[in-house]
C-alpha positions, 0 to 999 in steps of 0.5 A: 662124241666124234661119231659124226666126224666132230673132234674129241675134246683135248686128251692129256694122256699119251696113247701108246700103240704097238711097242714103239709108237707114242701118239700125242694128245688127240686135240682136234682129231676125229673119231674116224682117225682115232679108230683107224689108228686103233685098227692098225691101218698100215701104210707102206712107205717106199723110198727111192731117194730125191731131195727129201732124202738128201743132206748137205755135204760141204764138199759136194753140195746136197747129196743122197744121205738119209735112209728111209727109217731116218726120213720117217723118224724126222717127221713129227706125228707121222706114226700117229697117222697110221701104222708105218712100214718102210721099204727102201727101193733105192736112194738116188737123185730123180734124174737117175730114175729110169723107165725100167726102174719105175717099172720095177718100183711098180712091181714092188709097190703092187706086191705091198698093196696085195697084203690084206694089212696094207691100206695104201702106199707112199712113195718118196721120190725126187721131184725132177721125174716124179710126174713120170713115175707117178704116171707109169705107176698109175698105168700099171696099178689095177687095184683100189688101194691108193698110191701117193707120191711125194717129195721135197723141193727144199732139202733138210739143209735149207731153211723151212724144208717142205719134205716133212709136211709133204710126207705127213700129208701123203701118208694121211691121204694114203690112209684115207678111205676117200682115196680108194679107187682114185689111182696114183696121186701126187701129194705136194704142198698140201694138194692132191693131184691126179698122176695123169694130169700133174706136172712140175711147173717151176724149178724151185718153188714149193708150189711147183706141182700143178694140174694145168686146166684141171686143177687139184683133186683135193687138199689135205687139211689139219683135220681131214683129207678133202676130195672135190673131184675125181680123175676120169679116163684112167687106163691100166696097162700091165705088160710082162716087160717094158720096151725101153727103146722109145725116144722123145723129140721136142720140136721147135720152129724150123725143126727138120727130119734129122733126129727122126731120121737118125732114130729110124736108122737106129731101128728104135722101137718107138718115137714120140714127137712133141709138136705144136698146138693141135699136133702140128709139125714143121713141113720138113719133119713130115717126110721123116715121119713117113719114113719111120712109119714105113719102117714099122716104127710107131710115131706118136704125136703130142703137143708141147702145150701144157694142156689140150688135145692133139686133133687133126684139124689143120690140113696144111703140109705138116698140119695134124691132119697130114701127120695122121695121114702119114701114119702117125698116132695122135696122142690125145691129152698126154704130154710127150714124157708121159706118152713115151712111157705109155708107148713103152708099156703098150709095146710090151703088150702089142704092136701094129699101128691100130692096136697101139693107137687104141691106148692113145686119145681115149676119153 
């Protein structure tokens, strides 16, 4: 029984795997899940901190306090989903995460995935910058083994914390054969999202992670992990190092070239601008873009909208056509924060407008 994915009948005995793992009765579990446990499919959990690893300090509020091992021990049934190994990268709030730390995190995760006994990895992370870490990890990840990022919107100090179920769903996804080849995934609120598409949409709601326009890749049900589509257009950038000195400017009505000129005078390595709509900017910004390009500083234009490409449709002063003619690079569908990370990686591999432009607005 169970060979076609049908559940086993309820078992009354407890199955022990390894010397510390007690698996609860297998009511509702499939043969494939049970066989995976017997074969000791291993998922490495890399902890970085965030709300999922925080407790309430009456004197200071919610602060980092939970170790990686304590976090795993707090989730009932987690070790029944796969053999678990915990590696602690850091224990910081996600606003303390930096692109360089993300890059180092990527190297650590890739080292773990290179092991033959590991089928996937889970990274626990604060939600404020989770979408950025997921995207950078996706860009540097070249293998088929899945990497799943997850976190929590409610700490253990709150009523109904969401961290435990998010971590359980992430581990089950990382151990799922269907997740192979899908790159880096964000698993939150029982939904599975592609790193390239996902964003945090609400400051507090547990349904905060969404993929605007596209929707999730799949979801995690009690009996299985379900995928309904694949993410297309993944890229891999593997520089020896990351270039930190790249900055993001978000435009608003009436913006001028002040911030662009300041960064140009500082001789930064790159500038990303979040413009309007199709990549349009106020006319007063355009001279600043020209000055930056003339100094050899790459300028990437993205849109502040939550979905859609930038495209050289409009030819008025400040329209994306004139921005492109000024020497800027059109950033495609990539958001401003994610385009900044991509430019940091690309500058670690090449320079020059045409070479850098090849990494943006790809199919």
